[in-house]
C-alpha positions in Angstrom: 6.0 -8.1 26.0 6.2 -7.3 22.3 4.0 -4.5 21.2 2.9 -2.3 18.3 5.2 0.6 19.2 8.1 -0.7 17.1 10.5 1.0 14.7 8.9 1.1 11.2 12.0 0.1 9.3 13.4 -3.4 9.1 17.1 -4.3 8.9 18.8 -4.2 5.5 17.7 -6.9 3.1 20.9 -6.9 1.1 22.1 -5.2 -2.1 19.5 -5.4 -4.8 16.9 -7.3 -2.8 13.9 -8.5 -4.8 10.3 -8.6 -3.5 7.4 -10.6 -4.9 3.9 -10.3 -3.7 0.7 -12.4 -4.2 -2.2 -11.7 -2.0 -1.1 -12.0 1.6 2.1 -14.0 0.6 5.4 -12.3 -0.1 9.0 -13.3 -0.8 12.2 -11.3 -0.2 15.5 -12.6 -1.7 18.9 -11.4 -2.8 19.5 -10.4 -6.4 20.8 -13.9 -7.1 17.6 -15.4 -5.8 19.0 -16.7 -2.5 17.0 -16.4 0.8 19.3 -16.2 3.8 18.1 -16.2 7.5 20.5 -13.5 8.7 18.8 -11.0 6.4 15.1 -10.1 6.7 14.5 -12.6 3.9 12.0 -15.4 3.4 8.8 -16.6 1.9 6.0 -15.5 4.1 2.5 -17.0 4.2 -0.2 -15.6 6.6 2.4 -13.5 8.5 4.7 -16.5 9.1 8.1 -17.1 7.5 7.6 -20.6 6.0 11.0 -20.5 4.2 14.0 -19.0 5.9 16.7 -20.5 3.8 16.6 -21.2 0.1 20.1 -20.9 -1.3 21.6 -22.4 -4.4 25.2 -23.4 -5.0 26.9 -24.8 -8.0 30.1 -26.6 -7.4 30.2 -25.4 -3.9 29.9 -21.7 -4.7 26.9 -19.3 -4.6 25.7 -17.7 -7.8 27.4 -14.4 -8.9 24.3 -12.2 -9.6 24.1 -10.7 -13.1 20.5 -9.3 -13.1 17.0 -9.7 -11.7 13.6 -8.4 -12.7 9.9 -9.0 -11.9 7.8 -9.6 -15.0 4.7 -9.4 -12.7 4.3 -8.7 -9.0 4.3 -12.4 -8.2 7.0 -13.5 -10.7 10.7 -13.0 -10.5 13.6 -14.0 -12.8 17.2 -14.1 -11.4 20.2 -14.6 -13.7 23.6 -15.5 -12.2 26.9 -17.0 -13.2 27.9 -20.4 -11.7 31.4 -21.5 -10.6 33.4 -23.9 -12.8 34.2 -27.3 -11.3 37.9 -26.7 -12.1 37.9 -23.4 -10.2 38.9 -21.2 -13.1 37.4 -17.8 -13.6 35.2 -16.7 -16.5 32.8 -19.6 -16.1 30.7 -20.6 -19.2 27.8 -21.6 -16.9 24.9 -19.3 -16.3 21.9 -20.1 -14.1 18.4 -18.8 -14.5 15.9 -19.0 -11.6 12.3 -18.3 -12.6 10.2 -18.0 -9.5 6.4 -17.8 -9.0 4.8 -17.0 -5.7 1.5 -18.2 -4.4 0.8 -19.9 -1.1 4.5 -21.0 -1.5 6.9 -20.9 -4.4 7.6 -22.7 -7.6 11.0 -22.2 -9.1 12.4 -23.5 -12.4 16.2 -23.6 -12.3 18.0 -23.8 -15.6 21.8 -24.2 -16.1 23.1 -23.2 -19.5 26.6 -24.3 -20.6 28.1 -22.0 -23.2 31.2 -24.1 -23.6 31.6 -26.7 -26.3 32.9 -29.0 -23.6 30.6 -30.8 -21.2 30.6 -29.4 -17.6 30.2 -31.5 -14.5 28.1 -29.7 -11.9 27.1 -30.5 -8.3 24.0 -28.5 -7.5 23.0 -28.0 -3.9 19.8 -26.3 -2.7 19.7 -25.6 1.0 16.3 -25.5 2.6 15.1 -24.5 6.0 12.0 -23.0 7.8 12.0 -21.3 11.1 8.3 -20.4 11.1 9.1 -17.0 12.7 6.4 -14.4 13.0 6.7 -11.5 10.6 7.4 -9.1 13.4 10.2 -11.3 14.7 11.9 -11.2 11.4 11.3 -7.5 10.7 12.6 -6.5 14.1 15.3 -9.1 14.4 14.0 -10.7 17.5 13.1 -14.4 18.0 11.3 -15.3 21.3 9.7 -18.6 20.5 11.6 -21.9 20.3 9.9 -24.3 17.9 10.3 -28.1 18.2 11.3 -29.0 14.7 10.9 -32.4 12.9 12.6 -32.9 9.6 11.9 -35.9 7.3 13.6 -36.6 4.0 13.1 -39.1 1.2 14.1 -39.1 -2.4 13.2 -35.7 -3.9 11.3 -34.4 -0.8 12.0 -32.6 2.4 9.2 -32.1 5.0 9.8 -29.7 7.9 7.2 -29.5 10.7 7.3 -27.6 13.9 5.3 -27.2 17.1 5.0 -24.5 19.6 2.5 -25.0 22.4 -0.7 -25.9 20.5 0.4 -24.4 17.2 1.6 -26.6 14.3 3.3 -25.5 11.2 4.9 -27.3 8.3 6.2 -27.2 4.7 7.0 -29.7 2.0 9.8 -29.0 -0.4 10.4 -31.1 -3.5 13.0 -31.4 -6.2 12.4 -34.4 -8.4 15.2 -37.0 -8.6 17.3 -35.1 -6.1 19.1 -36.7 -3.1 17.6 -35.2 0.1 19.8 -34.7 3.2 19.9 -32.7 6.4 20.7 -29.5 4.5 18.3 -29.8 1.6 18.9 -31.3 -1.9 21.9 -32.4 -3.9 22.0 -33.3 -7.6 25.0 -34.2 -9.7 24.6 -33.5 -13.4 26.8 -33.1 -16.5 25.6 -30.3 -18.7 26.5 -31.1 -22.4 28.4 -28.6 -24.4 26.2 -25.8 -25.6 23.4 -27.5 -23.8 21.2 -26.9 -20.8 19.4 -28.7 -17.9 16.3 -27.7 -16.0 14.7 -28.8 -12.8 11.6 -27.5 -11.0 11.7 -27.0 -7.2 8.5 -26.4 -5.1 7.9 -25.3 -1.6 4.3 -25.3 -0.2 2.9 -24.9 3.3 1.2 -27.8 5.1 -2.1 -26.3 6.3 -5.7 -27.4 6.4 -6.6 -24.6 4.0 -4.0 -25.6 1.3 -5.1 -29.3 1.6 -1.7 -30.5 0.5 -1.0 -34.2 0.4 2.7 -34.9 0.9 2.5 -37.6 -1.7 0.8 -35.4 -4.4 3.0 -35.0 -7.4 5.0 -31.7 -7.5 3.8 -30.9 -11.0 0.1 -30.9 -10.2 0.7 -28.9 -7.0 2.7 -26.2 -8.7 0.5 -26.0 -11.7 -2.6 -25.5 -9.5 -0.8 -22.8 -7.5 0.3 -20.9 -10.6 -3.1 -21.2 -12.2 -4.9 -19.8 -9.1 -2.7 -16.7 -9.0 -2.9 -16.1 -12.7 -6.7 -16.4 -12.6 -6.9 -13.9 -9.8 -4.7 -11.4 -11.6 -6.4 -12.0 -15.0 -9.9 -11.4 -13.4 -8.6 -8.1 -12.0 -7.1 -7.1 -15.4 -10.4 -7.9 -17.2 -12.4 -5.7 -14.8 -10.3 -2.5 -14.7 -9.8 0.0 -17.5 -7.0 -0.4 -20.1 -5.3 3.0 -20.7 -3.4 4.0 -23.8 -1.3 7.1 -23.2 0.8 9.2 -25.6 3.8 9.2 -23.3 5.2 5.6 -23.1 6.8 6.1 -19.7 3.7 7.5 -18.1 1.7 4.6 -19.6 4.2 2.1 -18.1 3.8 3.7 -14.7 0.1 3.6 -14.8 -0.1 0.0 -16.0 2.4 -1.0 -13.3 0.2 0.6 -10.8 -2.8 -1.4 -12.0 -0.8 -4.6 -11.8 0.5 -3.9 -8.3 -2.9 -2.9 -6.9 -4.2 -6.2 -8.3 -1.4 -8.2 -6.7 -1.9 -6.5 -3.3 -5.5 -7.5 -3.0 -6.1 -10.0 -0.2 -9.3 -12.0 0.7 -11.2 -11.5 3.9 -11.0 -15.1 5.3 -14.5 -14.8 6.7 -15.9 -13.7 3.4 -14.0 -15.1 0.4 -16.0 -13.0 -2.0 -14.6 -9.8 -0.6 -11.4 -8.3 -1.8 -9.5 -5.7 0.2 -6.1 -4.1 -0.5 -3.2 -4.8 1.8 -1.0 -1.9 2.8 2.2 -3.1 1.1 5.0 -5.5 0.7 7.0 -6.8 2.3 6.0 -6.0 5.9 2.5 -4.8 5.7 0.6 -7.5 3.8 -2.5 -7.1 5.9 -5.6 -4.9 6.2 -4.7 -1.5 7.5 -7.6 0.9 8.2 -5.9 4.1 7.0 -3.9 2.6 4.2 -6.6 0.4 2.8 -9.2 3.2 2.9 -7.0 5.8 1.2 -5.8 3.4 -1.4 -9.3 2.2 -2.3 -10.4 5.9 -2.4 -7.7 6.8 -4.9 -8.6 4.0 -7.3 -12.4 4.1 -6.7 -13.2 5.4 -10.3 -11.3 2.3 -11.6 -12.9 -0.3 -9.4 -15.4 0.3 -6.6 -15.3 -3.3 -5.4 -12.1 -2.6 -3.5 -13.7 0.2 -1.6 -16.8 -1.9 -0.9 -14.8 -4.9 0.3 -12.6 -2.7 2.5 -15.6 -0.9 4.0 -17.5 -4.1 4.7 -14.5 -5.8 6.2 -13.7 -2.8 8.5 -17.3 -2.5 9.4 -17.4 -6.2 10.6 -14.4 -5.4 12.8 -15.6 -2.0 14.0 -15.0 -1.4 17.7 -17.7 -2.4 20.1 -16.1 -2.0 23.6 -13.4 -0.2 25.5 -10.2 -2.3 25.6 -7.1 -0.4 26.7 -4.8 -3.2 25.5 -5.8 -3.0 21.8 -7.2 0.6 22.1 -10.6 -0.6 20.8 -13.4 1.8 21.5 -17.1 1.7 20.4 -17.4 2.8 16.8 -13.6 3.0 16.2 -12.2 1.7 12.9 -9.1 -0.5 13.4 -5.5 0.3 12.5 -4.2 -3.1 11.7 -5.2 -6.8 11.5 -2.6 -9.6 11.7 -3.1 -13.3 11.3 -0.5 -15.3 13.2 0.2 -16.4 16.7 3.1 -14.1 17.4 1.0 -11.1 16.9 -1.8 -12.5 19.0 0.7 -12.9 21.8 1.8 -9.3 21.4 -1.8 -8.3 21.7 -2.8 -10.5 24.7 -4.6 -13.0 22.4 -6.0 -10.4 20.0 -5.3 -10.0 16.3 -6.4 -6.4 15.7 -5.1 -3.1 17.0 -7.2 0.1 16.9 -4.7 2.8 17.7 -5.2 5.3 14.9 -7.0 8.7 14.9 -7.7 8.9 11.1 -9.2 5.6 10.0 -12.5 6.3 11.6 -13.3 9.6 9.8 -11.8 8.2 6.6 -14.3 5.3 6.7 -17.1 7.8 6.4 -15.3 9.8 3.7 -14.8 6.7 1.5 -18.3 5.5 2.0 -19.6 8.9 0.9 -17.3 8.8 -2.2 -18.4 5.3 -3.0 -22.0 6.4 -2.8 -21.4 9.1 -5.4 -19.7 6.8 -7.8 -22.7 4.5 -7.9 -22.2 1.8 -5.3 -25.5 -0.1 -4.9 -28.0 1.6 -2.7 -28.5 -1.5 -0.6 -24.7 -1.7 0.1 -24.7 1.9 1.2 -27.7 1.4 3.4 -26.1 -1.6 5.1 -23.0 0.5 5.9 -24.7 3.7 7.0 -25.2 2.5 10.6 -21.5 1.8 10.8 -20.8 5.3 9.5 -23.0 6.8 12.2 -21.2 4.7 14.8 -17.9 6.1 13.5 -19.3 9.6 13.7 -20.4 8.9 17.3 -16.8 7.8 18.1 -15.5 11.1 16.7 -17.7 13.0 19.1 -17.4 10.9 22.2 -13.9 9.3 22.0 -12.0 11.1 19.3 -12.7 14.5 20.8 -11.3 13.5 24.2 -11.8 16.9 25.9 -14.8 18.3 24.0 -12.8 21.2 22.3 -14.1 20.3 18.9 -11.0 18.6 17.6 -10.1 14.9 17.4 -7.0 14.1 19.5 -5.0 10.9 20.2 -3.0 9.6 23.1 -2.2 5.9 23.4 -4.0 4.0 26.0 -1.0 1.8 27.1 2.7 1.9 27.0 2.9 -0.6 24.1 0.7 1.3 21.7 1.8 3.7 18.9 3.0 7.0 20.3 1.8 8.8 17.2 -1.5 7.7 15.6 -1.7 9.5 12.3 -0.1 8.5 9.1 3.3 9.9 10.4 3.3 7.3 13.1 7.0 7.1 13.9 7.8 8.1 17.4 9.5 11.4 16.3 7.1 12.2 13.5 5.3 15.1 15.1 7.6 17.9 16.2 8.0 21.7 16.6 10.0 23.9 14.2 12.9 23.7 16.6 12.9 19.9 16.5 11.4 19.3 19.9 8.9 16.5 20.1 5.2 17.3 20.6 3.5 15.6 23.6 0.1 13.9 23.5 -2.8 14.4 23.4 -2.1 15.6 19.9 -4.7 17.0 17.4 -3.3 16.6 13.9 -4.2 19.1 11.2 -5.0 16.5 8.5 -7.2 14.5 10.9 -9.4 17.6 11.4 -9.6 17.8 7.6 -10.7 14.1 7.4 -13.4 14.8 10.0 -14.5 17.8 8.0 -14.8 15.6 4.8 -16.6 12.9 6.9 -19.2 15.5 7.9 -19.7 16.6 4.3 -19.9 13.0 3.1 -22.6 12.2 5.7 -24.5 15.3 4.8 -24.4 14.3 1.1 -25.6 10.7 1.9 -28.5 12.1 4.0 -29.4 14.6 1.3 -29.3 11.9 -1.4 -32.1 9.9 0.5 -34.2 13.0 1.1 -33.2 13.6 4.8 -32.6 17.3 4.4 -32.6 18.0 8.2 -29.8 15.6 8.8 -27.9 16.8 5.8 -28.1 20.4 7.1 -27.0 19.3 10.5 -23.8 17.7 9.3 -23.1 20.6 6.9 -23.4 22.9 9.9 -21.0 20.8 11.9 -18.6 20.9 9.0 -18.8 24.7 8.8 -18.2 25.1 12.5 -15.2 22.8 12.4 -13.8 24.6 9.4 -14.1 28.0 11.2 -12.6 26.7 14.4 -9.7 25.0 12.5 -8.7 28.1 10.6 -8.7 30.1 13.7 -6.6 27.8 15.8 -4.3 26.0 13.4 -3.4 28.9 11.1 0.0 30.6 11.8 -0.4 34.0 10.2 3.3 35.0 10.8 4.5 31.8 9.0 1.9 31.6 6.2 1.0 27.9 6.8 -0.9 25.7 9.1 0.5 24.1 12.3 0.9 20.4 11.9 -0.9 19.8 15.2 -2.0 21.2 18.5 -0.2 19.6 21.5 -1.4 18.6 24.9 -1.4 22.3 26.0 -3.2 23.4 22.8 -0.1 25.0 21.5 0.3 25.0 17.7 3.0 22.6 16.7 4.7 25.0 14.3 6.7 22.7 12.1 6.2 23.3 8.4 5.1 19.8 7.2 3.3 18.2 4.2 0.3 17.4 6.3 -1.3 20.7 5.4 -1.6 19.5 1.8 -4.1 16.9 3.0 -6.1 19.8 4.4 -6.3 21.3 0.9 -7.6 17.9 -0.3 -10.3 17.7 2.3 -11.5 21.3 1.7 -11.1 22.5 5.2 -8.7 25.3 4.2 -10.1 28.9 3.9 -10.0 30.2 0.4 -7.9 33.3 1.4 -5.2 31.1 3.0 -4.9 28.5 0.2 -2.5 30.6 -2.0 0.0 30.9 0.9 -0.3 27.1 1.6 0.4 26.3 -2.1 3.4 28.6 -2.2 4.9 27.1 0.9 4.3 23.5 -0.3 6.1 24.3 -3.6 8.9 26.4 -2.0 12.5 25.1 -2.3 12.4 24.1 1.4 9.4 21.8 0.8 9.6 20.8 -2.9 12.7 18.7 -3.6 12.3 18.6 -7.3 11.0 15.1 -7.1 8.2 15.7 -4.7 7.1 17.6 -1.6 9.1 16.6 1.5 7.3 15.5 4.6 9.2 18.3 6.5 10.8 21.5 5.3 14.6 21.8 5.1 14.6 24.7 7.5 13.0 22.8 10.4 15.0 21.5 13.3 14.1 17.8 12.8 14.7 17.8 9.0 16.6 14.8 7.8 16.3 13.7 4.1 16.8 10.1 5.2 14.2 10.2 7.9 11.1 8.1 7.6 8.8 11.0 8.3 10.9 14.1 8.8 12.2 15.0 5.3 11.5 12.1 3.0 9.1 12.2 0.0 6.0 10.0 0.0 4.2 9.5 -3.3 0.7 9.0 -1.7 1.2 12.2 0.4 2.1 14.1 -2.8 -0.9 12.6 -4.7 -3.2 14.0 -2.0 -1.4 17.3 -2.2 -1.9 17.4 -6.0 -5.7 16.7 -5.5 -5.7 19.6 -3.0 -3.9 22.0 -5.3 -6.3 21.1 -8.1 -9.3 21.6 -5.8 -8.2 25.2 -5.0 -7.3 26.0 -8.6 -3.5 25.8 -8.5 -3.2 23.9 -11.8 0.3 24.9 -12.7 1.7 23.7 -9.3 -0.3 20.5 -9.6 1.1 19.8 -13.0 4.7 20.5 -11.8 4.4 18.2 -8.8 2.7 15.4 -10.8 5.3 15.5 -13.5 8.1 15.3 -10.9 6.6 12.2 -9.3 6.1 10.4 -12.7 9.7 11.3 -13.6 10.9 9.9 -10.3 9.1 6.6 -11.2 11.3 6.2 -14.2 14.2 5.5 -11.9 12.5 2.7 -10.1 11.3 0.6 -13.0 8.1 2.7 -13.3 7.0 1.7 -9.8 6.7 4.4 -7.2 8.0 3.1 -3.9 6.5 3.8 -0.4 8.9 6.7 -0.1 12.3 8.0 -1.2 14.8 10.3 0.3 14.3 14.1 0.4 17.6 15.2 -1.2 17.3 18.1 -3.6 17.1 17.3 -7.3 19.6 20.0 -8.0 22.1 18.1 -5.8 21.2 14.5 -6.8 20.4 13.8 -10.5 18.1 10.9 -9.5 15.8 10.2 -6.5 17.7 8.4 -3.7 16.0 5.3 -2.5 15.0 5.0 1.1 16.7 1.8 2.3 13.8 -0.1 3.6 10.8 1.3 1.6 8.0 -1.1 0.8 7.6 -1.8 -2.9 5.0 -2.4 -4.1 3.0 -0.4 -1.5 -0.7 0.2 -1.9 -1.1 3.9 -1.7 2.1 4.5 -3.6 0.8 2.2 -6.3 -2.5 4.1 -6.2 -0.8 7.5 -6.5 -0.4 7.6 -10.3 -4.2 6.8 -10.6 -4.9 9.6 -8.2 -2.7 12.0 -10.2 -4.6 11.2 -13.3 -8.0 11.5 -11.6 -7.1 14.9 -10.2 -5.6 16.3 -13.4 -8.5 15.1 -15.5 -10.7 16.8 -13.0 -12.9 13.7 -13.4 -15.8 13.2 -11.1 -19.3 11.8 -11.0 -22.6 11.9 -9.1 -24.4 8.8 -10.3 -27.5 9.5 -8.4 -27.7 13.0 -10.0 -26.9 11.5 -13.4 -23.8 13.6 -14.1 -20.2 13.0 -15.0 -17.8 16.0 -15.0 -14.4 16.4 -16.6 -12.2 19.4 -17.4 -8.7 18.0 -18.1 -5.5 19.8 -17.4 -3.0 17.1 -18.1 0.6 18.2 -18.6 1.4 18.6 -22.3 4.3 16.1 -22.1 1.9 13.4 -20.9 0.3 13.2 -24.3 -3.2 11.9 -25.2 -5.3 9.4 -23.1 -7.6 6.7 -24.5 -9.1 4.3 -22.0 -11.9 1.8 -22.3 -13.8 -0.3 -19.8 -14.0 2.6 -17.3 -16.9 2.0 -14.8 -19.5 4.6 -14.1 -22.5 3.4 -12.1 -23.7 0.2 -13.8 -22.1 1.0 -17.1 -18.7 1.0 -18.8 -17.5 4.0 -20.7 -14.7 5.0 -23.1 -12.7 8.1 -22.4 -10.6 10.2 -24.9 -8.6 13.2 -23.8 -6.3 15.3 -26.0 -5.1 18.6 -24.5 -8.1 20.3 -22.9 -10.6 18.3 -25.1 -12.5 15.4 -23.5 -15.0 12.9 -24.8 -17.0 10.3 -22.9 -18.8 7.6 -24.8 -21.1 4.9 -23.5 -22.6 6.5 -20.5 -25.5 4.6 -18.9 -29.0 5.7 -19.9 -30.1 8.8 -17.9 -26.5 10.1 -17.4 -25.0 13.1 -19.0 -21.4 14.5 -19.4 -20.7 18.0 -18.4 -17.6 20.0 -19.2 -16.5 21.6 -15.9 -15.9 20.9 -12.2 -18.2 19.2 -9.8 -19.8 21.7 -7.4 -18.8 21.3 -3.7 -20.9 18.7 -1.8 -21.8 21.4 0.7 -23.4 23.5 -2.1 -26.9 22.0 -1.7 -28.5 24.8 -3.8 -26.4 23.9 -6.8 -27.1 20.2 -6.2 -30.8 20.9 -6.1 -30.5 22.7 -9.4 -28.7 19.6 -10.9 -31.3 17.3 -9.5 -33.9 19.2 -11.6 -32.2 18.0 -14.8 
């Protein structure tokens, strides 16, 4: 039986593969625009590959790729050179394929003839759909045999398939083309110095899309493009618009804004709720950990993503013990999938709960959202779910009652490792040997600490001082115990985990940077942690590696054992700033933003951990997701951290004390939400101005006091 414990990486998508994303749909193709079934290519809709072949030939030859780019996350342009009909080299024919993604694709194909002589062209577009499940494509395994039916008529190919009680279908259209068993054929003569254009469309046949096979192609494609554009435009109108002195930094931040908008998906049960999918191409679904952390990072830009994510996860919070899906009462899920193949893998289920960190992160994000002014009625509705999550921490997360949250999969199909480093070999000792479960990860204890503090604050905010002090005391006890048992005094860093025998797993890993972010690190240990994170063994010059180079399992091209992850680094930057290591935070932030310049100002999911001194540019990881939610959110988190920008709407205070690197230049941003208002922010060097604060709120130069400091919060409440 297929299960969740699969390799994270897909097979190679081919040189220069291009990914488009629009909500839960995505498209992967070669640089020339072709989609080929022997690669992990396709147009995917609701976790199903609805287009497995989409390949264009001119005069019997595929296009020679010249270039490809993505004007927006859901639009792609491919330029190629077409073959001559006489077989000579140096063809005067170029082909532009402009593609837009929605539920399906709309593609405008233009052939340009640069010769003064007319050029005869036979254009063939091969079309096929295998309706494979996303995991079947990603892992290269195909278990289901669909019964296909193919119907053709002038300008139209309809492919339908059945498997047991499931029905799938697409309709492809190319006006005035001859349709055959392979797809479409057109014969055209392109005049000298002239051009010819045709629009091709592929859309799924589903009850939701309500497509009539006889509806004209033009109206279908226009409606699809309009819907996607309206969704993106609504996002752009709601979020801040930054102007930054450094043009490259500005491009990276704007690219992040666009990608986060494109990665939003709708909860099918609540169309008004938007959540952020984990990433394209393979993780266009709700993930507990990824969606929570991503929405946390961008919360000052748009609180609705955090609200939608919290509400959607709350609706699916565990209610029973199910060893197959690893559901437990109060547990927050790891992943939701939509299609039949996944439900088969889960014995008829569509959700999997095997993660140790989503549950405490749920409480942390709710607490953060409450401080940034999410409506009191929304917080109140979610508080019972937070309390159920805290009960899970105590009764199920802490399996043996030792005070720490551990994980061990409940069946042999589940994930072996259930933190963010969830590859099978992701948690190891300094000598490279694999740690055995139950495993208590260092960063998960930090997340639990932050959850306790968040719950304490929410209790304090509604006047329940007794509950607030109870959770603050729990946090203090956990912090003391953590620093006693995870700290390695002879190494000067924290163990990545405790193993099944409570032995410290002594690898030097980036996870301890998350502990800085959560605040669980003792003040006297923080300088050693910061030094180790920025040491040559950890800091590649482009970012902090997931594993130090002097560890036994180090591999710069490993998914979790030596690579560099932007989201990991963004949380490390937040932790460095929290403990006052400004210079180190500036250095790390600048390195990440410089790395983004090599990937069209879009940070990928991860890149290889080779040293900058040896490699003059960051080396791509072969199967990294791009765009990917928490990588897209990383530049926002970097700015948030370096601005030292924070708020307590219920206390009526906004804080800021900027330490942006000098090379980043000035910042001017409008439409920045604070509570129920919108403000304008101007930063130049260490000077900051906030205009337009809602009535009753004030701006204070400085850093927000710790949430655990109730005495200081009481003082602020008096203002």
